[in-house]
Biopython code that builds the backbone (N, CA, C, O; Angstrom):
import numpy as np
from Bio.PDB.StructureBuilder import StructureBuilder

atoms = [
    (1, "MET", "N", (12.287, 8.729, 17.763)),
    (1, "MET", "CA", (11.562, 9.382, 16.686)),
    (1, "MET", "C", (10.219, 8.679, 16.486)),
    (1, "MET", "O", (10.143, 7.452, 16.544)),
    (2, "ALA", "N", (9.176, 9.449, 16.255)),
    (2, "ALA", "CA", (7.842, 8.905, 16.008)),
    (2, "ALA", "C", (7.800, 8.225, 14.642)),
    (2, "ALA", "O", (8.588, 8.539, 13.749)),
    (3, "ILE", "N", (6.874, 7.300, 14.502)),
    (3, "ILE", "CA", (6.742, 6.539, 13.262)),
    (3, "ILE", "C", (5.388, 6.823, 12.620)),
    (3, "ILE", "O", (4.366, 6.922, 13.299)),
    (4, "CYS", "N", (5.408, 6.953, 11.300)),
    (4, "CYS", "CA", (4.197, 7.152, 10.501)),
    (4, "CYS", "C", (4.046, 5.942, 9.582)),
    (4, "CYS", "O", (5.014, 5.517, 8.951)),
    (5, "VAL", "N", (2.843, 5.390, 9.503)),
    (5, "VAL", "CA", (2.564, 4.299, 8.570)),
    (5, "VAL", "C", (1.930, 4.917, 7.324)),
    (5, "VAL", "O", (0.928, 5.626, 7.409)),
    (6, "LEU", "N", (2.529, 4.637, 6.171)),
    (6, "LEU", "CA", (2.075, 5.200, 4.903)),
    (6, "LEU", "C", (1.534, 4.093, 4.010)),
    (6, "LEU", "O", (2.235, 3.119, 3.736)),
    (7, "ALA", "N", (0.296, 4.234, 3.555)),
    (7, "ALA", "CA", (-0.264, 3.317, 2.560)),
    (7, "ALA", "C", (0.443, 3.640, 1.244)),
    (7, "ALA", "O", (0.169, 4.665, 0.620)),
    (8, "TYR", "N", (1.346, 2.766, 0.831)),
    (8, "TYR", "CA", (2.270, 3.055, -0.265)),
    (8, "TYR", "C", (1.889, 2.307, -1.533)),
    (8, "TYR", "O", (1.844, 1.077, -1.550)),
    (9, "SER", "N", (1.612, 3.063, -2.601)),
    (9, "SER", "CA", (1.233, 2.468, -3.885)),
    (9, "SER", "C", (2.421, 2.309, -4.828)),
    (9, "SER", "O", (2.357, 1.541, -5.787)),
    (10, "GLY", "N", (3.495, 3.029, -4.558)),
    (10, "GLY", "CA", (4.634, 3.018, -5.462)),
    (10, "GLY", "C", (4.556, 4.105, -6.518)),
    (10, "GLY", "O", (5.482, 4.264, -7.314)),
    (11, "GLY", "N", (3.467, 4.849, -6.534)),
    (11, "GLY", "CA", (3.298, 5.932, -7.496)),
    (11, "GLY", "C", (4.025, 7.197, -7.067)),
    (11, "GLY", "O", (4.685, 7.227, -6.028)),
    (12, "LEU", "N", (3.899, 8.220, -7.864)),
    (12, "LEU", "CA", (4.608, 9.476, -7.629)),
    (12, "LEU", "C", (4.236, 10.112, -6.294)),
    (12, "LEU", "O", (5.117, 10.508, -5.531)),
    (13, "ASP", "N", (2.942, 10.215, -6.007)),
    (13, "ASP", "CA", (2.507, 10.911, -4.789)),
    (13, "ASP", "C", (3.045, 10.256, -3.525)),
    (13, "ASP", "O", (3.614, 10.932, -2.668)),
    (14, "THR", "N", (2.868, 8.940, -3.405)),
    (14, "THR", "CA", (3.322, 8.287, -2.173)),
    (14, "THR", "C", (4.841, 8.190, -2.120)),
    (14, "THR", "O", (5.417, 8.156, -1.033)),
    (15, "SER", "N", (5.495, 8.145, -3.270)),
    (15, "SER", "CA", (6.962, 8.141, -3.281)),
    (15, "SER", "C", (7.509, 9.478, -2.791)),
    (15, "SER", "O", (8.490, 9.517, -2.049)),
    (16, "VAL", "N", (6.881, 10.563, -3.201)),
    (16, "VAL", "CA", (7.283, 11.886, -2.713)),
    (16, "VAL", "C", (7.059, 11.976, -1.205)),
    (16, "VAL", "O", (7.882, 12.540, -0.484)),
    (17, "MET", "N", (5.950, 11.421, -0.734)),
    (17, "MET", "CA", (5.650, 11.469, 0.704)),
    (17, "MET", "C", (6.679, 10.717, 1.536)),
    (17, "MET", "O", (6.927, 11.081, 2.685)),
    (18, "LEU", "N", (7.283, 9.666, 0.970)),
    (18, "LEU", "CA", (8.328, 8.935, 1.698)),
    (18, "LEU", "C", (9.486, 9.847, 2.080)),
    (18, "LEU", "O", (10.098, 9.661, 3.132)),
    (19, "LYS", "N", (9.788, 10.812, 1.252)),
    (19, "LYS", "CA", (10.850, 11.783, 1.544)),
    (19, "LYS", "C", (10.319, 12.979, 2.332)),
    (19, "LYS", "O", (10.989, 13.482, 3.233)),
    (20, "TRP", "N", (9.118, 13.427, 1.990)),
    (20, "TRP", "CA", (8.561, 14.642, 2.574)),
    (20, "TRP", "C", (8.264, 14.478, 4.061)),
    (20, "TRP", "O", (8.571, 15.373, 4.849)),
    (21, "ILE", "N", (7.683, 13.372, 4.453)),
    (21, "ILE", "CA", (7.283, 13.171, 5.853)),
    (21, "ILE", "C", (8.470, 13.276, 6.811)),
    (21, "ILE", "O", (8.389, 14.031, 7.780)),
    (22, "PRO", "N", (9.574, 12.548, 6.580)),
    (22, "PRO", "CA", (10.702, 12.690, 7.513)),
    (22, "PRO", "C", (11.312, 14.098, 7.507)),
    (22, "PRO", "O", (11.668, 14.633, 8.557)),
    (23, "GLU", "N", (11.428, 14.685, 6.319)),
    (23, "GLU", "CA", (12.064, 15.996, 6.210)),
    (23, "GLU", "C", (11.224, 17.108, 6.825)),
    (23, "GLU", "O", (11.774, 18.047, 7.401)),
    (24, "ASN", "N", (9.908, 17.020, 6.714)),
    (24, "ASN", "CA", (9.039, 18.108, 7.151)),
    (24, "ASN", "C", (8.314, 17.855, 8.466)),
    (24, "ASN", "O", (7.971, 18.799, 9.178)),
    (25, "LEU", "N", (8.081, 16.599, 8.790)),
    (25, "LEU", "CA", (7.356, 16.278, 10.019)),
    (25, "LEU", "C", (8.228, 15.577, 11.057)),
    (25, "LEU", "O", (7.867, 15.495, 12.231)),
    (26, "GLY", "N", (9.372, 15.075, 10.616)),
    (26, "GLY", "CA", (10.296, 14.430, 11.535)),
    (26, "GLY", "C", (9.944, 13.000, 11.911)),
    (26, "GLY", "O", (10.502, 12.463, 12.868)),
    (27, "TYR", "N", (9.028, 12.368, 11.178)),
    (27, "TYR", "CA", (8.650, 10.981, 11.457)),
    (27, "TYR", "C", (9.468, 10.015, 10.604)),
    (27, "TYR", "O", (9.841, 10.336, 9.475)),
    (28, "GLU", "N", (9.739, 8.845, 11.145)),
    (28, "GLU", "CA", (10.228, 7.746, 10.325)),
    (28, "GLU", "C", (9.003, 7.148, 9.640)),
    (28, "GLU", "O", (7.906, 7.165, 10.199)),
    (29, "VAL", "N", (9.189, 6.622, 8.434)),
    (29, "VAL", "CA", (8.052, 6.114, 7.670)),
    (29, "VAL", "C", (8.159, 4.603, 7.486)),
    (29, "VAL", "O", (9.200, 4.081, 7.085)),
    (30, "VAL", "N", (7.070, 3.920, 7.784)),
    (30, "VAL", "CA", (6.915, 2.505, 7.472)),
    (30, "VAL", "C", (5.885, 2.436, 6.352)),
    (30, "VAL", "O", (4.763, 2.923, 6.499)),
    (31, "ALA", "N", (6.269, 1.832, 5.234)),
    (31, "ALA", "CA", (5.394, 1.748, 4.064)),
    (31, "ALA", "C", (4.639, 0.420, 4.064)),
    (31, "ALA", "O", (5.211, -0.634, 4.341)),
    (32, "VAL", "N", (3.348, 0.490, 3.750)),
    (32, "VAL", "CA", (2.515, -0.707, 3.662)),
    (32, "VAL", "C", (1.830, -0.721, 2.295)),
    (32, "VAL", "O", (1.157, 0.235, 1.910)),
    (33, "THR", "N", (2.017, -1.819, 1.577)),
    (33, "THR", "CA", (1.376, -2.023, 0.283)),
    (33, "THR", "C", (0.438, -3.215, 0.418)),
    (33, "THR", "O", (0.804, -4.233, 1.005)),
    (34, "VAL", "N", (-0.771, -3.091, -0.123)),
    (34, "VAL", "CA", (-1.769, -4.150, 0.003)),
    (34, "VAL", "C", (-2.041, -4.763, -1.369)),
    (34, "VAL", "O", (-2.359, -4.058, -2.326)),
    (35, "ASN", "N", (-1.911, -6.081, -1.448)),
    (35, "ASN", "CA", (-2.193, -6.817, -2.673)),
    (35, "ASN", "C", (-3.665, -7.211, -2.681)),
    (35, "ASN", "O", (-4.107, -8.026, -1.871)),
    (36, "VAL", "N", (-4.420, -6.618, -3.608)),
    (36, "VAL", "CA", (-5.823, -6.993, -3.789)),
    (36, "VAL", "C", (-6.026, -7.629, -5.165)),
    (36, "VAL", "O", (-7.147, -7.712, -5.666)),
    (37, "GLY", "N", (-4.919, -8.077, -5.765)),
    (37, "GLY", "CA", (-4.986, -8.730, -7.063)),
    (37, "GLY", "C", (-4.809, -7.794, -8.236)),
    (37, "GLY", "O", (-5.243, -8.100, -9.346)),
    (38, "GLN", "N", (-4.176, -6.654, -8.005)),
    (38, "GLN", "CA", (-4.056, -5.643, -9.057)),
    (38, "GLN", "C", (-3.056, -6.000, -10.149)),
    (38, "GLN", "O", (-2.983, -5.296, -11.156)),
    (39, "GLY", "N", (-2.278, -7.076, -9.983)),
    (39, "GLY", "CA", (-1.423, -7.554, -11.060)),
    (39, "GLY", "C", (-0.103, -6.837, -11.226)),
    (39, "GLY", "O", (0.619, -7.111, -12.185)),
    (40, "GLU", "N", (0.235, -5.944, -10.343)),
    (40, "GLU", "CA", (1.520, -5.255, -10.416)),
    (40, "GLU", "C", (2.594, -6.090, -9.737)),
    (40, "GLU", "O", (2.283, -7.003, -8.972)),
    (41, "ASN", "N", (3.859, -5.780, -10.014)),
    (41, "ASN", "CA", (4.960, -6.449, -9.327)),
    (41, "ASN", "C", (5.138, -5.786, -7.964)),
    (41, "ASN", "O", (5.917, -4.844, -7.821)),
    (42, "LEU", "N", (4.427, -6.273, -6.987)),
    (42, "LEU", "CA", (4.386, -5.625, -5.677)),
    (42, "LEU", "C", (5.677, -5.796, -4.896)),
    (42, "LEU", "O", (6.002, -4.958, -4.055)),
    (43, "ASP", "N", (6.420, -6.867, -5.158)),
    (43, "ASP", "CA", (7.715, -7.019, -4.492)),
    (43, "ASP", "C", (8.644, -5.874, -4.886)),
    (43, "ASP", "O", (9.414, -5.382, -4.060)),
    (44, "GLU", "N", (8.573, -5.455, -6.137)),
    (44, "GLU", "CA", (9.386, -4.324, -6.601)),
    (44, "GLU", "C", (8.944, -3.022, -5.940)),
    (44, "GLU", "O", (9.774, -2.161, -5.647)),
    (45, "ILE", "N", (7.661, -2.877, -5.709)),
    (45, "ILE", "CA", (7.155, -1.674, -5.044)),
    (45, "ILE", "C", (7.667, -1.608, -3.612)),
    (45, "ILE", "O", (8.038, -0.537, -3.133)),
    (46, "VAL", "N", (7.690, -2.745, -2.930)),
    (46, "VAL", "CA", (8.217, -2.790, -1.560)),
    (46, "VAL", "C", (9.708, -2.451, -1.559)),
    (46, "VAL", "O", (10.174, -1.703, -0.700)),
    (47, "LYS", "N", (10.453, -2.996, -2.518)),
    (47, "LYS", "CA", (11.889, -2.679, -2.630)),
    (47, "LYS", "C", (12.089, -1.184, -2.885)),
    (47, "LYS", "O", (12.993, -0.566, -2.322)),
    (48, "LYS", "N", (11.247, -0.615, -3.729)),
    (48, "LYS", "CA", (11.330, 0.815, -4.038)),
    (48, "LYS", "C", (11.122, 1.654, -2.786)),
    (48, "LYS", "O", (11.826, 2.642, -2.577)),
    (49, "ALA", "N", (10.163, 1.269, -1.951)),
    (49, "ALA", "CA", (9.905, 2.010, -0.710)),
    (49, "ALA", "C", (11.145, 2.017, 0.176)),
    (49, "ALA", "O", (11.516, 3.058, 0.720)),
    (50, "ARG", "N", (11.779, 0.874, 0.322)),
    (50, "ARG", "CA", (13.000, 0.796, 1.144)),
    (50, "ARG", "C", (14.126, 1.624, 0.522)),
    (50, "ARG", "O", (14.863, 2.314, 1.227)),
    (51, "LYS", "N", (14.249, 1.549, -0.802)),
    (51, "LYS", "CA", (15.296, 2.305, -1.499)),
    (51, "LYS", "C", (15.108, 3.813, -1.319)),
    (51, "LYS", "O", (16.085, 4.557, -1.234)),
    (52, "LEU", "N", (13.853, 4.260, -1.262)),
    (52, "LEU", "CA", (13.561, 5.685, -1.109)),
    (52, "LEU", "C", (13.634, 6.165, 0.337)),
    (52, "LEU", "O", (13.447, 7.350, 0.611)),
    (53, "GLY", "N", (13.906, 5.243, 1.263)),
    (53, "GLY", "CA", (14.134, 5.680, 2.633)),
    (53, "GLY", "C", (13.147, 5.229, 3.682)),
    (53, "GLY", "O", (13.238, 5.661, 4.831)),
    (54, "ALA", "N", (12.202, 4.369, 3.325)),
    (54, "ALA", "CA", (11.279, 3.865, 4.342)),
    (54, "ALA", "C", (12.064, 3.089, 5.393)),
    (54, "ALA", "O", (12.971, 2.324, 5.061)),
    (55, "LYS", "N", (11.714, 3.287, 6.655)),
    (55, "LYS", "CA", (12.356, 2.541, 7.739)),
    (55, "LYS", "C", (12.150, 1.051, 7.522)),
    (55, "LYS", "O", (13.052, 0.251, 7.766)),
    (56, "ASP", "N", (10.962, 0.681, 7.063)),
    (56, "ASP", "CA", (10.639, -0.693, 6.699)),
    (56, "ASP", "C", (9.467, -0.652, 5.733)),
    (56, "ASP", "O", (8.802, 0.375, 5.596)),
    (57, "ALA", "N", (9.218, -1.757, 5.071)),
    (57, "ALA", "CA", (8.115, -1.834, 4.113)),
    (57, "ALA", "C", (7.512, -3.228, 4.165)),
    (57, "ALA", "O", (8.225, -4.227, 4.260)),
    (58, "PHE", "N", (6.200, -3.277, 4.103)),
    (58, "PHE", "CA", (5.486, -4.540, 4.214)),
    (58, "PHE", "C", (4.504, -4.700, 3.065)),
    (58, "PHE", "O", (3.942, -3.727, 2.563)),
    (59, "LEU", "N", (4.310, -5.951, 2.660)),
    (59, "LEU", "CA", (3.321, -6.305, 1.656)),
    (59, "LEU", "C", (2.286, -7.192, 2.331)),
    (59, "LEU", "O", (2.622, -8.246, 2.871)),
    (60, "ILE", "N", (1.031, -6.767, 2.300)),
    (60, "ILE", "CA", (-0.056, -7.524, 2.912)),
    (60, "ILE", "C", (-0.887, -8.148, 1.794)),
    (60, "ILE", "O", (-1.380, -7.444, 0.913)),
    (61, "ASP", "N", (-1.040, -9.469, 1.832)),
    (61, "ASP", "CA", (-1.821, -10.177, 0.819)),
    (61, "ASP", "C", (-3.283, -10.227, 1.256)),
    (61, "ASP", "O", (-3.648, -11.001, 2.142)),
    (62, "SER", "N", (-4.107, -9.406, 0.637)),
    (62, "SER", "CA", (-5.537, -9.341, 0.966)),
    (62, "SER", "C", (-6.414, -9.791, -0.196)),
    (62, "SER", "O", (-7.593, -9.442, -0.260)),
    (63, "ARG", "N", (-5.843, -10.562, -1.109)),
    (63, "ARG", "CA", (-6.604, -10.977, -2.293)),
    (63, "ARG", "C", (-7.852, -11.775, -1.931)),
    (63, "ARG", "O", (-8.935, -11.512, -2.454)),
    (64, "ARG", "N", (-7.703, -12.731, -1.053)),
    (64, "ARG", "CA", (-8.852, -13.576, -0.699)),
    (64, "ARG", "C", (-9.951, -12.752, -0.024)),
    (64, "ARG", "O", (-11.122, -12.833, -0.394)),
    (65, "GLU", "N", (-9.553, -11.965, 0.965)),
    (65, "GLU", "CA", (-10.531, -11.131, 1.674)),
    (65, "GLU", "C", (-11.225, -10.166, 0.712)),
    (65, "GLU", "O", (-12.443, -9.997, 0.771)),
    (66, "PHE", "N", (-10.454, -9.536, -0.169)),
    (66, "PHE", "CA", (-11.022, -8.592, -1.124)),
    (66, "PHE", "C", (-12.040, -9.286, -2.031)),
    (66, "PHE", "O", (-13.126, -8.761, -2.275)),
    (67, "ALA", "N", (-11.678, -10.468, -2.525)),
    (67, "ALA", "CA", (-12.584, -11.204, -3.415)),
    (67, "ALA", "C", (-13.853, -11.628, -2.685)),
    (67, "ALA", "O", (-14.955, -11.481, -3.212)),
    (68, "GLU", "N", (-13.697, -12.152, -1.474)),
    (68, "GLU", "CA", (-14.854, -12.666, -0.741)),
    (68, "GLU", "C", (-15.740, -11.559, -0.176)),
    (68, "GLU", "O", (-16.966, -11.658, -0.223)),
    (69, "GLU", "N", (-15.127, -10.516, 0.352)),
    (69, "GLU", "CA", (-15.887, -9.478, 1.046)),
    (69, "GLU", "C", (-16.400, -8.363, 0.133)),
    (69, "GLU", "O", (-17.408, -7.728, 0.443)),
    (70, "TYR", "N", (-15.729, -8.124, -0.966)),
    (70, "TYR", "CA", (-16.111, -6.993, -1.811)),
    (70, "TYR", "C", (-16.556, -7.422, -3.210)),
    (70, "TYR", "O", (-17.653, -7.072, -3.645)),
    (71, "VAL", "N", (-15.721, -8.170, -3.910)),
    (71, "VAL", "CA", (-16.052, -8.546, -5.282)),
    (71, "VAL", "C", (-17.291, -9.438, -5.323)),
    (71, "VAL", "O", (-18.193, -9.213, -6.129)),
    (72, "ALA", "N", (-17.335, -10.443, -4.459)),
    (72, "ALA", "CA", (-18.485, -11.357, -4.457)),
    (72, "ALA", "C", (-19.780, -10.614, -4.144)),
    (72, "ALA", "O", (-20.812, -10.889, -4.756)),
    (73, "ARG", "N", (-19.738, -9.692, -3.213)),
    (73, "ARG", "CA", (-20.939, -8.901, -2.884)),
    (73, "ARG", "C", (-21.399, -8.065, -4.071)),
    (73, "ARG", "O", (-22.592, -7.975, -4.362)),
    (74, "ASP", "N", (-20.438, -7.462, -4.743)),
    (74, "ASP", "CA", (-20.797, -6.643, -5.903)),
    (74, "ASP", "C", (-21.432, -7.482, -7.005)),
    (74, "ASP", "O", (-22.391, -7.050, -7.644)),
    (75, "ILE", "N", (-20.902, -8.671, -7.226)),
    (75, "ILE", "CA", (-21.472, -9.557, -8.242)),
    (75, "ILE", "C", (-22.893, -9.950, -7.850)),
    (75, "ILE", "O", (-23.801, -9.931, -8.681)),
    (76, "LYS", "N", (-23.080, -10.302, -6.590)),
    (76, "LYS", "CA", (-24.418, -10.678, -6.116)),
    (76, "LYS", "C", (-25.395, -9.503, -6.218)),
    (76, "LYS", "O", (-26.548, -9.693, -6.605)),
    (77, "ALA", "N", (-24.956, -8.322, -5.883)),
    (77, "ALA", "CA", (-25.830, -7.147, -5.948)),
    (77, "ALA", "C", (-26.302, -6.898, -7.377)),
    (77, "ALA", "O", (-27.457, -6.533, -7.595)),
    (78, "ASN", "N", (-25.438, -7.088, -8.326)),
    (78, "ASN", "CA", (-25.810, -6.896, -9.723)),
    (78, "ASN", "C", (-26.823, -7.948, -10.158)),
    (78, "ASN", "O", (-27.653, -7.695, -11.032)),
    (79, "GLY", "N", (-26.755, -9.131, -9.545)),
    (79, "GLY", "CA", (-27.671, -10.205, -9.904)),
    (79, "GLY", "C", (-29.115, -9.925, -9.507)),
    (79, "GLY", "O", (-30.025, -10.595, -9.997)),
    (80, "LEU", "N", (-29.347, -8.949, -8.627)),
    (80, "LEU", "CA", (-30.700, -8.634, -8.178)),
    (80, "LEU", "C", (-31.457, -7.753, -9.164)),
    (80, "LEU", "O", (-32.668, -7.590, -9.018)),
    (81, "TYR", "N", (-30.806, -7.193, -10.134)),
    (81, "TYR", "CA", (-31.459, -6.233, -11.026)),
    (81, "TYR", "C", (-32.300, -6.929, -12.046)),
    (81, "TYR", "O", (-32.924, -6.276, -12.882)),
]
sb = StructureBuilder()
sb.init_structure("model")
sb.init_model(0)
sb.init_chain("A")
sb.init_seg("    ")
for serial, (resi, resn, name, xyz) in enumerate(atoms, 1):
    if name == "N":
        sb.init_residue(resn, " ", resi, " ")
    sb.init_atom(name, np.array(xyz, "f"), 0.0, 1.0, " ", f" {name:<3s}", serial, name[0])
structure = sb.get_structure()
């Protein structure tokens, strides 16, 4: 069976897609959640993905990259005004 990687937020839309994709497209789903410092309980979101039928679920910690590559640039850009 083919595999689909789903960017999984734990919200209603992506939770519905965890069921819809296998039933309608025939793919197994691997859920990926990215931590950018949003403050949610992301371990629970990963558990939820597995409970809803994801073949597997991963949590990627991108806090440092997000802060250095995006937040810092935005702060610097504002400093030019």
